[in-house]
C-alpha positions, 0 to 999 in steps of 0.5 A, a space after each residue: 557582132 565582130 565575130 559574126 561572119 554573116 553580119 554583112 549579109 542581107 536578111 529576107 523573109 522566106 515564108 508566108 505570114 498573116 496577121 492574127 489578133 491585132 498586131 500578132 502574126 503567124 508564119 506558115 512553116 515552109 518545111 512542115 504542115 504547121 503554123 509558127 507564132 512568135 514573141 515580139 522580138 522575133 516578130 519584129 525581126 521577121 517583119 524587118 527581113 525585107 532583103 534590103 538591109 544587112 544584119 550589121 545595118 539593122 543592128 545599127 538602126 536598132 541601136 539608134 532607136 534608143 535615146 540613151 542607153 543601148 542594151 549591152 547585148 542588143 547585137 547578140 540578141 538580134 543575131 541569136 533571134 535571126 539565127 533561130 528564124 534562119 533555123 526555122 527556114 523562114 528567113 534566109 541570108 544573102 550576100 546580095 540584096 534580095 527582092 522578096 517573092 510576092 507571097 512574102 511581101 504582104 500578109 496573107 488574107 
């Protein structure tokens, strides 16, 4: 994480989403007429993108969830997944806290 220049940025959702089949979710691609679905890790990160925590804070939070051995690549995995979500333009990074738009707070019905 030391070399990651955006570690102190806040991350926030930038797309509408909805729940499908229990705990799975889909995101409406803001750049194209398509729906995106994700594996568990990106889904967890998208839902965590509330604009209230920095990436560094979130990595430390996730590391604290492990009782014993923290996966050695946890920070890299989180950063890589966040960069993928950023590339899809469904999250954004900000130097200041972000108030999510109403349409991004809860899933669509």
